[in-house]
DSSP file (Angstrom, degrees, kcal/mol; ACC not computed):
  #  RESIDUE AA STRUCTURE BP1 BP2  ACC     N-H-->O    O-->H-N    N-H-->O    O-->H-N    TCO  KAPPA ALPHA  PHI   PSI    X-CA   Y-CA   Z-CA
    1    1 A M     >        0   0    0      0, 0.0     4,-2.2     0, 0.0     5,-0.2   0.000 360.0 360.0 360.0 -45.7   90.1   38.3  115.4
    2    2 A L  H  >  +     0   0    0      1,-0.2     4,-1.4     2,-0.2     6,-0.2   0.904 360.0  51.3 -63.8 -42.0   90.6   34.6  114.5
    3    3 A R  H  4>S+     0   0    0      1,-0.2     5,-2.8     2,-0.2     4,-0.3   0.863 111.3  48.6 -65.6 -33.9   92.6   35.3  111.4
    4    4 A L  H >45S+     0   0    0      3,-0.2     3,-1.0     1,-0.2   124,-0.5   0.889 104.7  58.2 -72.9 -38.5   94.9   37.5  113.4
    5    5 A E  H 3<5S+     0   0    0     -4,-2.2   124,-2.9     1,-0.3   123,-0.8   0.837 112.1  41.6 -60.3 -31.9   95.4   34.9  116.2
    6    6 A V  T 3<5S-     0   0    0     -4,-1.4    -1,-0.3   121,-0.2    -2,-0.2   0.450 120.8-110.4 -95.3  -0.2   96.7   32.5  113.6
    7    7 A G  T < 5 +     0   0    0     -3,-1.0    -3,-0.2    -4,-0.3     2,-0.2   0.616  59.9 155.6  90.1  13.8   98.8   35.1  111.8
    8    8 A Y      < -     0   0    0     -5,-2.8    -1,-0.3    -6,-0.2     2,-0.2  -0.530  37.6-129.9 -76.9 140.0   96.9   35.5  108.6
    9    9 A S        -     0   0    0     -2,-0.2     2,-0.5    15,-0.1    -1,-0.1  -0.603  12.8-137.4 -86.7 149.6   97.3   38.8  106.7
   10   10 A L    >>> -     0   0    0     -2,-0.2     4,-2.5    -6,-0.0     3,-1.8  -0.935  19.6-122.5-109.8 124.5   94.3   40.8  105.5
   11   11 A Y  B 345S+a   15   0A   0     -2,-0.5     5,-0.2     1,-0.2     0, 0.0  -0.448 100.1  27.6 -65.0 133.2   94.4   42.3  102.0
   12   12 A G  T 345S+     0   0    0      3,-3.4    -1,-0.2    -2,-0.2     4,-0.1   0.070 130.1  40.8 100.2 -21.6   93.8   46.1  102.3
   13   13 A S  T <45S+     0   0    0     -3,-1.8    -2,-0.2     2,-0.3     3,-0.1   0.695 129.1  16.6-115.4 -60.2   95.2   46.3  105.8
   14   14 A D  T  <5S+     0   0    0     -4,-2.5     2,-0.4     1,-0.2    -3,-0.2   0.781 133.3  22.9 -90.7 -30.4   98.3   44.1  106.2
   15   15 A I  B   < +a   11   0A   0     -5,-1.4    -3,-3.4    67,-0.1    -2,-0.3  -0.991  68.2 143.8-136.2 145.7   99.1   43.6  102.5
   16   16 A D    >   -     0   0    0     -2,-0.4     3,-1.9    -5,-0.2    -5,-0.0  -0.863  66.9 -63.0-158.7-167.9   98.2   45.6   99.4
   17   17 A E  T 3  S+     0   0    0      1,-0.3    -2,-0.0    -2,-0.3     0, 0.0   0.644 129.3  56.3 -67.2 -13.4   99.7   46.6   96.1
   18   18 A S  T 3  S+     0   0    0      2,-0.1     2,-0.5     0, 0.0    -1,-0.3   0.448  94.0  82.6 -94.8  -0.8  102.5   48.6   97.9
   19   19 A T    <   -     0   0    0     -3,-1.9    -4,-0.0     4,-0.0    -5,-0.0  -0.883  69.5-146.6-106.2 131.0  103.6   45.5   99.8
   20   20 A T     >  -     0   0    0     -2,-0.5     4,-1.9     1,-0.1     6,-0.2  -0.603  25.3-116.2 -90.4 157.8  106.0   42.9   98.3
   21   21 A P  T  4>S+     0   0    0      0, 0.0     5,-3.3     0, 0.0     6,-0.5   0.846 116.6  56.6 -58.9 -32.7  105.7   39.2   99.1
   22   22 A M  T >45S+     0   0    0      4,-0.2     3,-1.0     1,-0.2     5,-0.2   0.914 107.4  47.0 -66.2 -42.9  109.3   39.4  100.6
   23   23 A E  T 345S+     0   0    0      1,-0.2    31,-2.3    -3,-0.1    -1,-0.2   0.870 112.3  50.8 -64.6 -37.6  108.2   42.2  103.0
   24   24 A A  T 3<5S-     0   0    0     -4,-1.9    -1,-0.2    29,-0.2    -2,-0.2   0.412 117.0-110.5 -84.0   1.8  105.1   40.3  104.1
   25   25 A G  T < 5S+     0   0    0     -3,-1.0     3,-0.2    -4,-0.3    -3,-0.2   0.768  88.3 116.4  75.2  24.7  107.0   37.1  104.8
   26   26 A L    > < +     0   0    0     -5,-3.3     3,-1.9    -6,-0.2    -4,-0.2   0.116  27.1 117.3-111.3  19.1  105.4   35.4  101.7
   27   27 A G  G >   +     0   0    0     -6,-0.5     3,-1.7     1,-0.3    -1,-0.1   0.756  64.5  69.8 -59.8 -26.8  108.6   34.8   99.8
   28   28 A A  G 3  S+     0   0    0      1,-0.3    -1,-0.3    -3,-0.2    -2,-0.1   0.705  95.7  55.8 -64.4 -18.9  108.2   31.0  100.0
   29   29 A F  G <  S+     0   0    0     -3,-1.9     2,-0.5    -8,-0.1    -1,-0.3   0.342  92.3  86.3 -95.6   6.2  105.3   31.4   97.6
   30   30 A V    <   -     0   0    0     -3,-1.7     2,-0.8    -4,-0.1     3,-0.0  -0.932  60.8-158.4-113.0 126.1  107.3   33.2   94.9
   31   31 A N    >   -     0   0    0     -2,-0.5     3,-1.5     1,-0.1    -3,-0.1  -0.861   6.3-173.8-102.4 100.2  109.2   31.3   92.3
   32   32 A L  T 3  S+     0   0    0     -2,-0.8    -1,-0.1     1,-0.3     4,-0.1   0.522  78.3  71.3 -74.0  -3.9  111.9   33.7   91.0
   33   33 A D  T 3  S+     0   0    0      2,-0.1    -1,-0.3    -3,-0.0     2,-0.2   0.645  89.0  75.3 -82.8 -15.3  112.9   31.2   88.3
   34   34 A K  S <  S-     0   0    0     -3,-1.5     2,-0.4     1,-0.0     5,-0.0  -0.642  90.5-107.9 -95.2 154.3  109.7   31.8   86.4
   35   35 A E        +     0   0    0     -2,-0.2     2,-0.3     4,-0.0    -2,-0.1  -0.664  54.1 141.3 -80.0 130.9  108.9   34.9   84.3
   36   36 A F    >   -     0   0    0     -2,-0.4     3,-1.8    -4,-0.1     4,-0.3  -0.965  57.6 -83.7-161.9 159.1  106.4   37.3   85.8
   37   37 A I  T 3  S+     0   0    0     -2,-0.3    -2,-0.0     1,-0.3     0, 0.0  -0.498 116.0  22.1 -67.3 127.5  105.8   41.1   86.0
   38   38 A G  T 3> S+     0   0    0     -2,-0.3     4,-2.0     3,-0.0    -1,-0.3   0.362  83.2 121.8  97.9  -3.8  107.8   42.4   89.0
   39   39 A R  H <> S+     0   0    0     -3,-1.8     4,-2.4     1,-0.2     5,-0.2   0.909  74.9  49.5 -59.2 -44.3  110.3   39.6   89.1
   40   40 A E  H  > S+     0   0    0     -4,-0.3     4,-2.6     1,-0.2    -1,-0.2   0.872 108.7  53.1 -65.6 -36.2  113.3   41.8   88.6
   41   41 A A  H  > S+     0   0    0      2,-0.2     4,-2.3     1,-0.2    -1,-0.2   0.899 110.7  47.2 -64.6 -39.8  112.1   44.2   91.4
   42   42 A L  H  X S+     0   0    0     -4,-2.0     4,-2.2     2,-0.2    -2,-0.2   0.884 111.3  50.9 -69.1 -38.1  111.8   41.3   93.8
   43   43 A R  H  X S+     0   0    0     -4,-2.4     4,-2.0     2,-0.2    -2,-0.2   0.924 111.1  48.5 -62.7 -43.5  115.3   40.0   92.8
   44   44 A K  H  X S+     0   0    0     -4,-2.6     4,-2.9     1,-0.2     5,-0.3   0.919 111.0  50.2 -62.4 -43.0  116.7   43.5   93.4
   45   45 A Q  H  X S+     0   0    0     -4,-2.3     4,-1.7     1,-0.2    -1,-0.2   0.876 109.4  52.0 -63.0 -37.2  115.0   43.7   96.8
   46   46 A Q  H  < S+     0   0    0     -4,-2.2    -1,-0.2     1,-0.2    -2,-0.2   0.871 114.2  43.4 -65.9 -37.0  116.4   40.3   97.7
   47   47 A Q  H  < S+     0   0    0     -4,-2.0    -2,-0.2     1,-0.2    -1,-0.2   0.896 120.9  37.4 -76.3 -42.2  119.9   41.5   96.8
   48   48 A T  H  < S-     0   0    0     -4,-2.9    -2,-0.2     1,-0.2    -3,-0.2   0.662 112.4-117.4 -87.4 -16.7  119.8   44.9   98.4
   49   49 A G     <  -     0   0    0     -4,-1.7     2,-0.3    -5,-0.3    -1,-0.2  -0.121  31.2 -70.3  97.3 161.6  117.8   43.9  101.5
   50   50 A L        -     0   0    0      1,-0.1     3,-0.1    -4,-0.1    -4,-0.0  -0.646  21.5-156.4 -93.0 145.2  114.4   44.9  102.8
   51   51 A S  S    S+     0   0    0     -2,-0.3     2,-0.3     1,-0.3    -1,-0.1   0.641  83.8  14.0 -91.1 -17.3  113.6   48.3  104.2
   52   52 A R        -     0   0    0     48,-0.2     2,-0.3    49,-0.1    -1,-0.3  -0.989  64.1-170.3-153.4 153.3  110.6   46.9  106.2
   53   53 A V  E     -B   99   0B   0     46,-2.6    46,-2.3    -2,-0.3     2,-0.3  -0.968  34.9 -97.3-141.4 157.0  109.2   43.5  107.2
   54   54 A K  E     -B   98   0B   0    -31,-2.3     2,-0.4    -2,-0.3    44,-0.2  -0.600  44.4-175.6 -75.4 132.9  106.1   42.3  108.8
   55   55 A A  E     -B   97   0B   0     42,-3.1    42,-2.0    -2,-0.3     2,-0.4  -0.982  17.2-143.1-132.0 143.8  106.4   41.8  112.5
   56   56 A A  E     -BC  96 124B   0     68,-0.7    68,-2.2    -2,-0.4     2,-0.3  -0.820  21.1-174.6-102.6 144.3  104.0   40.3  115.1
   57   57 A F  E     -BC  95 123B   0     38,-2.8    38,-2.1    -2,-0.4     2,-0.5  -0.988  18.0-147.5-141.4 151.7  103.8   41.8  118.6
   58   58 A Q  E     -BC  94 122B   0     64,-2.5    64,-2.0    -2,-0.3    36,-0.2  -0.979  21.2-133.9-120.7 124.2  102.0   41.0  121.8
   59   59 A V  E     - C   0 121B   0     34,-3.0    62,-0.3    -2,-0.5    34,-0.1  -0.488  11.9-132.3 -77.5 145.0  101.0   43.8  124.2
   60   60 A Q  S    S+     0   0    0     60,-2.8     2,-0.3    -2,-0.2    61,-0.1  -0.020  86.3  40.3 -89.8  31.6  101.7   43.4  127.8
   61   61 A S  S    S-     0   0    0      2,-0.2    32,-1.9    32,-0.2    -2,-0.1  -0.896  97.2 -91.6-156.7-175.6   98.2   44.4  128.8
   62   62 A R  S    S+     0   0    0     -2,-0.3    30,-0.1    30,-0.3    29,-0.1   0.448  83.3 117.9 -86.7  -0.7   94.6   43.9  127.8
   63   63 A R        -     0   0    0     30,-0.1    30,-0.2     1,-0.1    -2,-0.2  -0.331  62.9-128.4 -68.1 149.9   94.7   47.1  125.5
   64   64 A S        -     0   0    0     29,-0.1     2,-0.2    22,-0.1    22,-0.1  -0.878  10.5-140.3-102.7 123.1   94.1   46.6  121.8
   65   65 A P        -     0   0    0      0, 0.0     2,-0.3     0, 0.0    29,-0.2  -0.526  27.2-151.9 -71.3 150.3   96.5   48.1  119.3
   66   66 A R    >   -     0   0    0     -2,-0.2     3,-2.2    17,-0.1    15,-0.2  -0.860  25.5 -75.3-127.7 160.2   94.7   49.5  116.3
   67   67 A H  T 3  S+     0   0    0     -2,-0.3    15,-0.2     1,-0.3     3,-0.1  -0.231 116.4  17.7 -50.8 133.9   95.4   50.2  112.6
   68   68 A H  T 3  S+     0   0    0     13,-2.7    -1,-0.3     1,-0.3    14,-0.1   0.352  85.9 139.4  80.1  -1.7   97.7   53.2  112.1
   69   69 A Y    <   -     0   0    0     -3,-2.2    12,-2.9    12,-0.1    -1,-0.3  -0.413  58.5-107.2 -64.6 151.2   99.1   53.3  115.6
   70   70 A E  E     -DE  80 113B   0     43,-2.8    43,-2.4    10,-0.2     2,-0.6  -0.557  19.6-145.0 -81.1 143.9  102.8   53.9  115.7
   71   71 A I  E     -DE  79 112B   0      8,-2.6     7,-3.2    -2,-0.2     8,-1.3  -0.961  25.3-169.4-105.7 122.3  105.3   51.2  116.5
   72   72 A C  E     -DE  77 111B   0     39,-3.2    39,-2.5    -2,-0.6     2,-0.4  -0.875  15.8-169.3-118.8 146.0  108.3   52.8  118.4
   73   73 A F  E >  S-D   76   0B   0      3,-2.8     3,-1.8    -2,-0.4    37,-0.1  -0.986  78.6 -13.8-134.6 122.2  111.6   51.4  119.4
   74   74 A E  T 3  S-     0   0    0     -2,-0.4    -1,-0.1    35,-0.3     3,-0.1   0.875 130.6 -51.6  51.7  42.4  113.9   53.3  121.9
   75   75 A G  T 3  S+     0   0    0      1,-0.2     2,-0.4    36,-0.0    -1,-0.3   0.323 117.3 107.3  83.9  -7.4  111.7   56.4  121.5
   76   76 A E  E <  S-D   73   0B   0     -3,-1.8    -3,-2.8     2,-0.0     2,-0.5  -0.847  74.7-116.4-106.4 140.4  111.8   56.5  117.7
   77   77 A T  E     +D   72   0B   0     -2,-0.4    -5,-0.3    -5,-0.2     3,-0.1  -0.624  39.5 166.4 -72.5 123.5  108.9   55.6  115.4
   78   78 A V  E     -     0   0B   0     -7,-3.2    22,-0.7    -2,-0.5     2,-0.3   0.387  56.6 -20.5-120.6  -1.2  110.0   52.6  113.4
   79   79 A G  E     -DF  71  99B   0     -8,-1.3    -8,-2.6    20,-0.2     2,-0.4  -0.986  60.5 -97.2 178.0-171.5  106.7   51.4  111.9
   80   80 A T  E     -DF  70  98B   0     18,-1.2    18,-1.6    -2,-0.3     2,-0.3  -0.989  29.6-116.3-137.0 140.0  103.0   51.3  111.8
   81   81 A V  E     - F   0  97B   0    -12,-2.9   -13,-2.7    -2,-0.4    16,-0.3  -0.584  25.8-179.6 -72.2 133.6  100.4   48.8  113.1
   82   82 A T  E    S+     0   0B   0     14,-2.8     2,-0.3     1,-0.4    15,-0.2   0.702  70.5   9.5-105.0 -29.2   98.4   47.3  110.3
   83   83 A S  E     + F   0  96B   0     13,-1.8    13,-2.4   -17,-0.1    -1,-0.4  -0.987  67.2 161.3-149.1 142.3   96.1   45.0  112.4
   84   84 A G  E     + F   0  95B   0     -2,-0.3     2,-0.3    11,-0.2    11,-0.2  -0.982   1.4 156.5-160.2 152.9   95.5   44.7  116.1
   85   85 A V  E     - F   0  94B   0      9,-2.2     9,-2.8    -2,-0.3     2,-0.5  -0.978  46.5 -92.4-165.0 161.8   92.9   43.3  118.4
   86   86 A F  E     - F   0  93B   0     -2,-0.3     7,-0.3     7,-0.2   -22,-0.1  -0.789  40.6-144.5 -81.7 129.5   92.3   42.0  121.9
   87   87 A S  E  >> - F   0  92B   0      5,-3.0     4,-2.5    -2,-0.5     5,-1.0  -0.866  13.6-167.9 -99.3 110.8   92.8   38.2  121.9
   88   88 A P  T  45S+     0   0    0      0, 0.0    -1,-0.2     0, 0.0     5,-0.0   0.823  89.9  57.2 -65.0 -29.4   90.5   36.4  124.3
   89   89 A M  T  45S+     0   0    0      1,-0.2    -2,-0.0    -3,-0.1    -3,-0.0   0.841 119.6  29.1 -69.3 -32.7   92.5   33.2  123.8
   90   90 A L  T  45S-     0   0    0     -3,-0.3    -1,-0.2     2,-0.2     3,-0.1   0.625 100.0-130.8-102.7 -17.6   95.7   34.9  125.0
   91   91 A G  T  <5S+     0   0    0     -4,-2.5     2,-0.3     1,-0.3    -2,-0.1   0.754  75.8  73.6  74.3  24.8   94.2   37.5  127.3
   92   92 A C  E   <S- F   0  87B   0     -5,-1.0    -5,-3.0   -30,-0.1    -1,-0.3  -0.944  89.0 -79.0-154.8 173.0   96.1   40.4  125.8
   93   93 A G  E     - F   0  86B   0    -32,-1.9   -34,-3.0    -2,-0.3     2,-0.3  -0.585  44.3-175.2 -79.1 143.0   96.4   42.7  122.8
   94   94 A I  E     +BF  58  85B   0     -9,-2.8    -9,-2.2    -2,-0.2     2,-0.3  -0.930   8.8 156.5-133.0 158.4   98.1   41.4  119.7
   95   95 A G  E     -BF  57  84B   0    -38,-2.1   -38,-2.8    -2,-0.3     2,-0.3  -0.991  27.3-136.8-168.9 169.7   99.0   42.9  116.4
   96   96 A I  E     +BF  56  83B   0    -13,-2.4   -14,-2.8    -2,-0.3   -13,-1.8  -0.953  29.6 146.8-133.2 156.6  101.1   43.0  113.3
   97   97 A G  E     -BF  55  81B   0    -42,-2.0   -42,-3.1    -2,-0.3     2,-0.5  -0.954  45.5 -83.7-169.5-178.0  102.7   45.8  111.4
   98   98 A Y  E     +BF  54  80B   0    -18,-1.6   -18,-1.2    -2,-0.3     2,-0.3  -0.899  46.6 160.7-110.4 131.3  105.7   46.7  109.4
   99   99 A V  E     -BF  53  79B   0    -46,-2.3   -46,-2.6    -2,-0.5   -20,-0.2  -0.853  49.1 -73.6-136.7 170.3  109.0   47.7  111.0
  100  100 A Q    >>  -     0   0    0    -22,-0.7     3,-1.9    -2,-0.3     4,-0.9  -0.435  51.1-114.7 -63.5 143.5  112.7   48.0  110.0
  101  101 A P  G >4 S+     0   0    0      0, 0.0     3,-0.7     0, 0.0    -1,-0.1   0.828 113.2  59.1 -54.7 -36.9  114.2   44.5  109.7
  102  102 A E  G 34 S+     0   0    0      1,-0.2     3,-0.3     2,-0.1    -2,-0.0   0.702 104.8  51.7 -68.5 -16.9  116.6   45.0  112.7
  103  103 A I  G <4 S+     0   0    0     -3,-1.9     2,-0.6     1,-0.2    -1,-0.2   0.716  90.7  78.8 -86.2 -23.8  113.6   45.7  115.0
  104  104 A A    <<  +     0   0    0     -4,-0.9     2,-0.3    -3,-0.7    -1,-0.2   0.013  64.2 126.8 -80.6  31.2  111.7   42.5  114.0
  105  105 A T  S >  S-     0   0    0     -2,-0.6     3,-2.3    -3,-0.3    18,-0.3  -0.714  72.2 -95.1 -90.7 140.3  113.8   40.2  116.2
  106  106 A L  T 3  S+     0   0    0     -2,-0.3    18,-0.2     1,-0.3     3,-0.1  -0.244 109.6  17.2 -55.5 132.4  112.0   37.9  118.6
  107  107 A G  T 3  S+     0   0    0     16,-3.1    -1,-0.3     1,-0.3    17,-0.1   0.287  83.5 148.6  89.3  -9.8  111.8   39.4  122.0
  108  108 A A    <   -     0   0    0     -3,-2.3    15,-2.4    -5,-0.1     2,-0.5  -0.335  47.0-127.7 -58.1 137.1  112.5   43.0  120.9
  109  109 A Q  E     + G   0 122B   0     13,-0.2   -35,-0.3    -3,-0.1     2,-0.3  -0.794  36.3 170.6 -93.1 123.7  110.7   45.5  123.2
  110  110 A V  E     - G   0 121B   0     11,-2.4    11,-2.7    -2,-0.5     2,-0.4  -0.832  27.2-133.1-126.3 165.0  108.6   48.0  121.3
  111  111 A T  E     -EG  72 120B   0    -39,-2.5   -39,-3.2    -2,-0.3     2,-0.6  -0.984  11.1-149.1-120.5 131.7  106.0   50.6  122.3
  112  112 A I  E     -EG  71 119B   0      7,-3.2     7,-2.5    -2,-0.4     2,-0.4  -0.891  27.7-178.1 -99.7 123.5  102.7   51.0  120.5
  113  113 A R  E     +EG  70 118B   0    -43,-2.4   -43,-2.8    -2,-0.6     2,-0.2  -0.932  24.7 163.7-130.7 148.1  101.5   54.6  120.6
  114  114 A H  E >  S- G   0 117B   0      3,-2.2     3,-2.9    -2,-0.4     2,-0.2  -0.784  70.5 -54.7-158.5 116.0   98.7   56.7  119.5
  115  115 A E  T 3  S-     0   0    0      1,-0.3    -1,-0.1    -2,-0.2     0, 0.0  -0.330 126.6 -11.1  50.0-112.8   98.1   60.2  120.9
  116  116 A K  T 3  S+     0   0    0     -2,-0.2     2,-0.4    -3,-0.1    -1,-0.3   0.460 115.7  99.6 -94.8  -0.7   97.9   59.7  124.7
  117  117 A V  E <   + G   0 114B   0     -3,-2.9    -3,-2.2     2,-0.0     2,-0.4  -0.714  46.5 174.8 -88.9 133.7   97.7   55.9  124.5
  118  118 A S  E     - G   0 113B   0     -2,-0.4     2,-0.4    -5,-0.2    -5,-0.2  -0.987   5.0-177.8-141.4 129.2  101.0   53.9  125.0
  119  119 A M  E     - G   0 112B   0     -7,-2.5    -7,-3.2    -2,-0.4     2,-0.3  -0.993  21.4-136.4-130.9 131.2  101.4   50.1  125.3
  120  120 A E  E     + G   0 111B   0     -2,-0.4   -60,-2.8    -9,-0.2     2,-0.3  -0.670  35.3 170.6 -81.9 139.9  104.5   48.1  125.9
  121  121 A A  E     -CG  59 110B   0    -11,-2.7   -11,-2.4    -2,-0.3     2,-0.4  -0.950  27.3-136.4-147.4 163.7  104.8   45.1  123.6
  122  122 A S  E     -CG  58 109B   0    -64,-2.0   -64,-2.5    -2,-0.3     2,-0.4  -0.965  27.7-114.7-123.5 141.5  107.2   42.3  122.6
  123  123 A V  E     -C   57   0B   0    -15,-2.4   -16,-3.1    -2,-0.4   -66,-0.3  -0.626  46.6-179.9 -72.6 129.8  108.0   41.1  119.1
  124  124 A V  E     -C   56   0B   0    -68,-2.2   -68,-0.7    -2,-0.4     2,-0.3  -0.757  28.2 -96.3-129.2 172.1  106.8   37.5  118.9
  125  125 A E        -     0   0    0     -2,-0.2   -70,-0.0     2,-0.1   -68,-0.0  -0.634  52.6 -84.7 -89.7 146.9  106.6   34.6  116.5
  126  126 A L  S    S+     0   0    0     -2,-0.3     2,-0.1  -119,-0.1  -120,-0.1  -0.702 100.3  52.5 -90.0 149.9  103.5   33.8  114.4
  127  127 A P        -     0   0    0      0, 0.0  -121,-0.2     0, 0.0    -2,-0.1   0.587  65.1-161.0 -76.7 156.6  101.0   32.3  114.9
  128  128 A F  S    S+     0   0    0   -123,-0.8     2,-0.6  -124,-0.5  -122,-0.2   0.947  82.3  50.6 -64.5 -48.5  100.0   34.0  118.1
  129  129 A Y        +     0   0    0   -124,-2.9     3,-0.2     1,-0.1    -1,-0.2  -0.829  57.9 169.2 -98.7 120.4   97.7   31.1  119.1
  130  130 A K        +     0   0    0     -2,-0.6    -1,-0.1     1,-0.1     3,-0.1   0.171  46.5 106.9-113.5  15.3   99.3   27.7  119.0
  131  131 A G  S    S-     0   0    0      1,-0.2    -1,-0.1     0, 0.0     5,-0.0   0.478  74.1-138.2 -77.2  -0.7   96.6   25.7  120.7
  132  132 A G        -     0   0    0     -3,-0.2     2,-0.2     3,-0.0    -1,-0.2  -0.284  16.6 -93.8  78.2-165.5   95.4   24.1  117.6
  133  133 A S    >   -     0   0    0     -3,-0.1     3,-0.6    -2,-0.0    -3,-0.0  -0.725  44.4 -79.8-137.8-174.4   91.8   23.5  116.6
  134  134 A L  T 3  S+     0   0    0      1,-0.2    -2,-0.0    -2,-0.2     0, 0.0   0.783 128.3  55.6 -64.0 -25.7   89.2   20.8  116.9
  135  135 A R  T 3         0   0    0      1,-0.2    -1,-0.2     0, 0.0    -3,-0.0   0.772 360.0 360.0 -78.3 -26.4   90.9   19.1  113.9
  136  136 A S    <         0   0    0     -3,-0.6    -1,-0.2    -5,-0.0    -2,-0.2   0.466 360.0 360.0-104.5 360.0   94.4   19.0  115.4
């Protein structure tokens, strides 16, 4: 819960071997001027554009979005939740998942669905919790 409130990704849920750093919003940590395996694929992805990006959303209720729930926009499934939880600090459900880049705009209204469960949510900026810590 704490790692999600500050926006950290979890390997195996939010990022894995099928996720590129560009999709996960980690492009700042990649130096494309150095030689490494996969560099050309990342350059190509940078040139052609991304088919999906990591997006954060805040549910407009106390319900918790869960892994594998659908992210829908205007009635169409546009992505999948990778992590979600009820945030006691915010008093609502929060989550992250991958969606088409045009959906990942701040304030975009999405619906999180799974079987008979439906939750209205808004795309928000990370971190979810900006209240700092005892150190700040």
